[in-house]
VMD Tcl script that draws the C-alpha trace (Angstrom):
set ca {
  {4.74 -7.11 -19.20}
  {2.06 -9.50 -18.72}
  {2.13 -10.36 -14.84}
  {3.67 -7.42 -13.83}
  {1.28 -5.52 -11.90}
  {-0.02 -6.82 -8.35}
  {-2.53 -6.70 -5.87}
  {-0.36 -7.84 -2.84}
  {-2.33 -9.89 0.13}
  {-1.83 -8.31 2.81}
  {-3.04 -8.40 6.27}
  {-5.02 -5.28 7.89}
  {-2.83 -4.85 10.60}
  {0.16 -3.66 8.68}
  {-1.66 -1.37 6.50}
  {-4.54 0.23 8.84}
  {-3.94 1.97 11.70}
  {-5.93 4.34 14.19}
  {-5.41 7.89 12.71}
  {-5.11 11.01 14.81}
  {-6.71 13.41 11.91}
  {-5.55 16.47 13.18}
  {-5.29 18.54 9.72}
  {-9.00 17.48 8.76}
  {-12.15 15.94 10.25}
  {-12.23 12.61 7.98}
  {-15.37 11.60 7.02}
  {-15.90 8.40 8.91}
  {-13.38 6.25 10.06}
  {-11.92 2.31 9.26}
  {-13.52 0.95 12.41}
  {-17.00 2.70 11.89}
  {-16.86 1.53 8.70}
  {-16.59 -1.99 9.92}
  {-19.39 -1.44 12.05}
  {-21.43 -0.52 9.13}
  {-21.05 -3.31 7.16}
  {-17.91 -1.94 4.76}
  {-16.54 -4.92 2.63}
  {-12.80 -5.16 2.90}
  {-10.44 -6.41 -0.41}
  {-8.22 -9.16 -0.04}
  {-5.69 -6.90 -0.44}
  {-5.98 -5.28 3.00}
  {-7.12 -2.10 3.02}
  {-8.90 -1.45 -0.23}
  {-12.43 -0.69 0.88}
  {-15.13 -1.77 -1.56}
  {-18.01 0.09 -1.19}
  {-18.57 3.22 0.91}
  {-20.96 3.03 4.23}
  {-23.14 5.91 4.70}
  {-23.64 7.03 8.59}
  {-24.75 10.20 10.62}
  {-22.48 12.25 12.73}
  {-24.84 13.31 15.07}
  {-26.04 16.65 13.42}
  {-28.17 15.19 10.80}
  {-25.35 15.29 7.73}
  {-24.21 12.19 6.61}
  {-20.64 11.12 6.48}
  {-18.90 8.69 4.38}
  {-16.41 5.94 5.12}
  {-14.03 5.39 2.44}
  {-10.91 4.42 0.98}
  {-9.14 7.64 2.49}
  {-9.46 6.45 6.07}
  {-6.44 3.87 4.99}
  {-3.25 4.68 6.37}
  {0.25 3.03 5.94}
  {2.95 3.33 8.47}
  {6.02 5.15 8.25}
  {7.95 3.12 10.91}
  {8.16 -0.15 9.45}
  {10.84 -3.15 8.62}
  {10.59 -2.50 5.11}
  {9.86 0.56 3.76}
  {6.31 1.26 2.73}
  {5.29 0.89 -0.96}
  {7.00 -2.34 -1.52}
  {4.58 -4.45 -0.31}
  {1.60 -2.29 0.14}
  {-1.27 -2.89 -1.41}
  {-1.59 -1.78 -5.28}
  {-2.57 1.69 -5.10}
  {-4.70 3.67 -7.36}
  {-2.28 6.59 -8.05}
  {1.41 7.16 -8.27}
  {4.69 9.10 -9.04}
  {8.03 8.52 -9.73}
  {10.69 11.14 -9.09}
  {14.23 11.01 -9.31}
  {16.78 14.11 -8.27}
  {20.15 14.92 -8.55}
  {22.02 16.66 -5.53}
  {22.81 19.98 -6.68}
  {26.21 21.27 -7.57}
  {28.24 21.63 -3.91}
  {26.05 19.68 -2.47}
  {27.24 16.51 -0.61}
  {26.68 14.42 2.35}
  {25.59 16.60 5.07}
  {23.27 18.16 2.60}
  {22.04 14.88 1.48}
  {21.46 13.53 5.54}
  {19.94 17.16 5.92}
  {17.33 16.57 3.10}
  {16.63 12.73 4.37}
  {15.90 14.28 7.58}
  {13.34 16.80 6.03}
  {11.97 14.45 3.47}
  {11.23 11.55 6.27}
  {9.89 14.03 8.70}
  {7.38 15.10 5.79}
  {6.58 11.57 4.91}
  {5.91 10.30 7.81}
  {3.38 13.31 8.55}
  {1.46 13.01 5.13}
  {0.90 9.24 5.26}
  {-0.85 9.85 8.88}
  {-2.91 12.64 7.17}
  {-1.26 15.20 9.01}
  {-0.14 18.88 7.78}
  {3.52 19.95 6.97}
  {5.08 23.25 7.94}
  {4.25 24.91 5.08}
  {0.93 23.14 4.15}
  {-0.71 24.08 0.69}
  {-4.02 22.65 1.48}
  {-4.38 20.73 -1.45}
  {-5.40 17.66 0.73}
  {-6.75 19.49 3.62}
  {-10.33 17.29 3.72}
  {-8.70 14.15 2.56}
  {-7.67 11.28 4.63}
  {-4.37 9.64 4.40}
  {-5.54 7.53 1.37}
  {-2.98 5.09 2.00}
  {-0.41 7.20 1.00}
  {3.10 5.58 0.63}
  {6.33 7.46 0.26}
  {9.56 5.30 -0.88}
  {13.01 6.59 -0.89}
  {15.90 5.11 -2.87}
  {19.71 5.75 -3.95}
  {21.06 5.80 -7.35}
  {24.53 4.40 -7.56}
  {26.10 8.06 -8.66}
  {24.46 8.88 -5.20}
  {27.69 7.51 -3.64}
  {30.05 9.13 -5.92}
  {28.70 13.09 -4.84}
  {28.61 11.96 -1.22}
  {31.90 10.59 -0.91}
  {30.48 7.03 0.61}
  {31.91 4.64 -2.83}
  {32.80 2.46 0.02}
  {29.22 1.59 1.32}
  {28.24 1.31 -2.96}
  {26.23 -2.14 -3.02}
  {27.97 -4.42 -5.61}
  {24.15 -4.87 -6.67}
  {24.01 -1.15 -7.92}
  {27.03 -2.25 -10.48}
  {24.71 -0.76 -14.17}
  {22.43 -3.01 -15.62}
  {23.78 -4.33 -18.76}
  {22.52 -3.06 -22.05}
  {19.62 -5.08 -23.85}
  {18.67 -5.09 -27.46}
  {15.42 -3.70 -27.56}
  {16.50 -0.62 -25.29}
  {15.93 2.77 -26.62}
  {16.55 4.66 -23.71}
  {16.86 8.51 -23.09}
  {19.69 9.09 -20.23}
  {17.87 12.18 -19.31}
  {14.76 10.15 -18.39}
  {16.98 7.43 -16.54}
  {19.09 7.06 -13.23}
  {19.42 9.62 -10.92}
  {21.20 10.37 -7.48}
  {17.91 9.71 -5.55}
  {14.46 8.19 -6.36}
  {11.32 8.68 -4.53}
  {8.01 6.93 -5.25}
  {4.95 8.03 -4.14}
  {1.75 6.03 -4.18}
  {-2.18 6.95 -2.96}
  {-5.58 5.97 -3.58}
  {-6.81 9.70 -4.03}
  {-4.86 11.88 -7.00}
  {-4.65 14.83 -4.27}
  {-3.39 13.08 -1.78}
  {-0.48 11.99 -4.18}
  {0.06 15.52 -5.34}
  {-0.06 17.14 -2.17}
  {2.86 14.92 -1.56}
  {5.00 15.25 -4.38}
  {4.48 19.14 -4.10}
  {5.87 19.01 -0.38}
  {8.50 16.72 -1.04}
  {9.65 18.89 -4.22}
  {9.82 21.82 -1.81}
  {11.70 20.36 0.82}
  {14.60 19.39 -1.93}
  {15.21 23.56 -1.54}
  {18.99 24.26 -2.99}
  {20.29 20.19 -2.14}
  {18.56 18.59 -5.02}
  {16.84 19.26 -8.59}
  {14.37 16.97 -10.25}
  {16.04 14.98 -13.32}
  {12.81 13.70 -14.09}
  {9.20 12.92 -13.16}
  {6.86 10.04 -14.33}
  {3.34 9.99 -13.23}
  {1.23 6.58 -13.58}
  {-1.85 5.02 -12.10}
  {-4.03 1.83 -11.34}
  {-7.78 0.79 -11.18}
  {-9.02 2.26 -8.14}
  {-9.51 -0.06 -4.82}
  {-13.71 -0.80 -5.00}
  {-13.86 -0.14 -8.60}
  {-14.79 -3.75 -9.33}
  {-17.00 -5.98 -6.92}
  {-14.58 -7.96 -5.24}
  {-10.73 -7.89 -5.36}
  {-9.05 -8.43 -8.76}
  {-5.38 -8.63 -10.21}
  {-5.66 -5.09 -12.08}
  {-5.46 -4.94 -15.72}
  {-2.73 -3.12 -17.87}
  {-3.08 -0.48 -20.92}
  {-3.33 -3.95 -23.48}
  {-6.16 -4.81 -21.62}
  {-4.42 -7.99 -20.25}
  {-4.96 -8.95 -16.62}
  {-1.22 -8.31 -15.40}
  {0.57 -9.44 -11.83}
  {-0.81 -12.99 -11.96}
  {2.21 -14.64 -11.34}
  {3.96 -11.95 -9.03}
  {5.57 -13.74 -5.68}
  {2.88 -13.51 -2.71}
  {3.85 -12.35 1.23}
  {2.78 -15.65 2.08}
  {5.13 -17.30 0.26}
  {7.88 -19.47 2.01}
  {10.62 -17.93 0.40}
  {9.08 -14.27 -0.45}
  {11.39 -12.57 2.19}
  {14.06 -14.19 0.89}
  {13.40 -13.02 -2.72}
  {12.31 -9.30 -2.17}
  {14.52 -8.56 0.73}
  {18.03 -8.21 1.73}
  {18.50 -10.31 5.19}
  {19.17 -8.73 8.27}
  {22.96 -10.11 7.61}
  {23.20 -8.43 4.67}
  {26.02 -6.49 3.21}
  {26.18 -3.13 3.42}
  {24.90 -3.28 6.87}
  {22.41 -0.29 6.06}
  {20.86 -2.25 3.62}
  {19.67 -4.79 6.10}
  {15.85 -5.27 5.12}
  {15.94 -2.91 1.88}
  {15.52 -3.94 -1.94}
  {16.57 -2.74 -4.93}
  {14.14 -1.31 -7.48}
  {14.46 -1.22 -11.02}
  {12.19 1.26 -12.76}
  {11.64 1.18 -16.36}
  {9.32 3.36 -18.68}
  {8.08 0.86 -21.47}
  {6.20 2.29 -24.04}
  {3.19 0.08 -25.29}
  {2.94 0.23 -29.30}
  {-1.07 0.32 -28.81}
  {-2.10 1.30 -32.13}
  {-0.03 -2.12 -33.19}
  {-1.32 -4.08 -30.48}
  {-4.94 -3.47 -30.75}
  {-4.98 -4.19 -34.78}
  {-4.01 -7.85 -33.85}
  {-6.80 -10.20 -33.21}
  {-7.51 -11.21 -29.87}
  {-6.45 -14.87 -30.13}
  {-2.93 -14.25 -31.57}
  {-2.96 -11.41 -28.87}
  {-3.01 -14.82 -26.33}
  {-0.24 -16.16 -28.39}
  {2.01 -13.91 -27.51}
  {1.10 -13.30 -23.79}
  {0.33 -17.21 -23.44}
  {-2.45 -16.33 -21.27}
  {-6.39 -15.71 -21.91}
  {-7.04 -11.86 -22.17}
  {-10.57 -12.61 -20.55}
  {-9.77 -14.13 -17.36}
  {-6.00 -14.26 -17.24}
  {-5.83 -18.20 -17.06}
  {-2.69 -19.80 -18.89}
  {-3.56 -21.38 -22.17}
  {-2.91 -24.74 -20.95}
  {-6.34 -24.86 -19.19}
  {-7.53 -23.97 -15.82}
  {-8.60 -20.37 -13.76}
  {-6.03 -17.28 -13.71}
  {-3.89 -18.61 -10.82}
  {-3.73 -22.19 -12.29}
  {0.12 -23.28 -12.94}
  {1.09 -23.37 -16.57}
  {1.61 -26.54 -18.08}
  {4.55 -25.60 -20.28}
  {4.91 -29.04 -21.80}
  {1.46 -29.43 -23.01}
  {1.02 -30.08 -26.44}
  {-2.29 -29.48 -28.60}
  {-4.04 -31.45 -31.41}
  {-1.56 -30.04 -34.04}
  {1.40 -31.14 -32.14}
  {2.75 -27.88 -31.08}
  {3.11 -26.21 -27.68}
  {-0.31 -24.86 -26.33}
  {1.63 -21.98 -24.68}
  {4.18 -20.85 -27.38}
  {7.45 -21.13 -27.04}
  {8.24 -17.48 -27.31}
  {5.00 -16.63 -25.19}
  {5.80 -13.66 -23.12}
  {4.55 -15.67 -19.85}
  {6.49 -18.56 -20.50}
  {9.77 -17.01 -20.91}
  {9.02 -14.68 -17.52}
  {7.97 -17.73 -15.41}
  {10.39 -18.45 -12.46}
  {10.70 -21.92 -13.37}
  {11.98 -20.89 -16.84}
  {14.40 -18.93 -14.64}
  {15.94 -20.88 -12.26}
  {13.67 -19.23 -9.96}
  {14.58 -16.06 -10.31}
  {11.92 -13.87 -9.23}
  {10.90 -10.20 -8.62}
  {8.02 -8.71 -6.95}
  {6.18 -6.24 -10.06}
  {4.47 -3.61 -8.62}
  {3.78 -1.06 -11.47}
  {1.76 1.95 -12.53}
  {0.06 2.58 -16.07}
  {0.83 5.89 -17.50}
  {-0.38 8.13 -20.67}
  {1.31 11.22 -21.33}
  {-0.92 12.30 -24.62}
  {-0.13 11.94 -28.37}
  {3.61 11.82 -29.47}
  {4.90 13.79 -32.47}
  {4.30 10.98 -34.71}
  {0.80 10.93 -33.76}
  {0.52 7.80 -31.48}
  {-0.64 7.30 -28.02}
  {2.41 7.87 -25.82}
  {1.61 5.18 -23.36}
  {2.49 2.43 -21.09}
  {3.50 0.97 -17.98}
  {6.12 2.57 -15.29}
  {7.53 -0.94 -14.82}
  {8.97 -1.30 -10.49}
  {10.38 -4.62 -9.79}
  {11.65 -5.28 -6.37}
  {14.48 -8.00 -5.24}
  {16.98 -8.56 -2.86}
  {19.43 -9.13 -5.89}
  {18.98 -7.62 -9.12}
  {21.75 -9.52 -11.13}
  {19.62 -12.70 -9.63}
  {15.92 -11.36 -10.35}
  {15.65 -8.66 -13.36}
  {19.03 -9.12 -15.15}
  {18.42 -13.12 -16.48}
  {14.88 -12.79 -16.83}
  {15.29 -9.70 -19.08}
  {17.98 -11.22 -20.84}
  {16.01 -14.13 -21.88}
  {13.00 -11.76 -22.76}
  {15.17 -9.65 -24.96}
  {16.24 -12.60 -27.08}
  {12.94 -14.06 -28.17}
  {9.81 -12.48 -26.14}
  {7.07 -12.19 -28.84}
  {5.72 -9.02 -27.19}
  {8.69 -7.19 -27.79}
  {7.29 -6.16 -31.07}
  {4.86 -4.26 -29.14}
  {6.94 -2.26 -26.58}
  {9.87 -0.05 -26.54}
  {12.29 0.24 -23.51}
  {12.52 4.08 -23.00}
  {14.19 4.89 -19.70}
  {15.47 2.80 -16.86}
  {16.88 3.18 -13.67}
  {18.50 1.22 -10.47}
  {18.31 2.31 -6.92}
  {19.03 0.58 -3.52}
  {16.06 1.11 -1.31}
  {17.11 0.76 2.24}
  {14.98 -1.13 5.11}
  {12.36 1.36 6.91}
  {13.74 3.76 9.65}
  {12.86 2.68 13.26}
  {11.13 5.19 15.51}
  {12.81 8.71 16.01}
  {15.11 7.69 12.75}
  {15.02 9.24 9.46}
  {15.33 7.07 5.70}
  {19.30 6.32 4.92}
  {20.32 7.29 8.50}
  {22.78 4.42 8.70}
  {24.62 5.05 5.77}
  {25.08 8.64 5.89}
  {25.89 8.91 9.53}
  {28.16 5.72 9.21}
}
mol new
graphics top color blue
foreach p $ca { graphics top sphere $p radius 0.5 }
foreach p [lrange $ca 0 end-1] q [lrange $ca 1 end] { graphics top cylinder $p $q radius 0.2 }
display resetview
């Protein structure tokens, strides 16, 4: 799981926009924050500290991460290459008995309208008031379709081959009740109340058309919690996300998104999300000395640098041997096995959330990673890498895969469209 969380470099003009803050008087604006000397992180919108200014009435106003807006109508749905957010909810729905294509289309229209409003910091029709005094807070809502959705809606002919079931892996301990689903929704934000507000709005919008199959809640480091933008750490304490593809990479679009000319046509500019709930056996891991943990991962715990030397971003020297004649990065180290150069160039954009659901019945932490991996083709991205990890990853002794899902996430809707319109009205 190391290298599985990323703070993605992205230009600020793709993640920030002027906001018509009709639901609340936002405390400051991005522009005012810049004028007051607020520093923007390299992730394009993560404000490193707040600036205090006056609104003319003598009351100080704060400019903060709450001002950051992510647009809804974009080429690729928000929440894929958006900078990593502090809070996340992953929810799968099943269409209700008797619901079909017509009901699904009406539901996606409602969901899209709600998502568009909330991402702009605007109220919904039956607003609960939970986020009345908050800004957009980088809220994103991402929608996807599971394999069974196409059976339920009579659209089997439109189902992509990339949605074929994932193979079984020997390390899997999957709970079918917390796996798969007809529809999948990912919510991310930099404020927990804003994220919860969106969660409740979408659940209510489902009405009689769909029922929640499972829900998982996660978190990451809050933007601005460190002096400068840094790759996040997971609950094992490892810097996690170093080897992720970057939007600036020449082949980023090819690896992560379905091309304009892709098939089926409704998936153009979309992506495929592999979602896995991965329990970390923290009690066992924390008993292992740091030096041994580094051998398991293949990177230094303090700074994420490969054991072959350098800094976090230094390329791994996989053929480097130590004075003892052994590979400096062990042959079963997680970072070695999952490296693209060890997997024919296979790569995925891993954009995960940590989770902690208390203590399980056996008295150990129910905590780990809500793994979300994006790729243009899971059969060439996730599957070959996971097969290799399944055969000999040293990290396998400290983790357990407990749920799994694969979802087709179409491209972003154009102005006036709802998500999935090209599929549901084909």
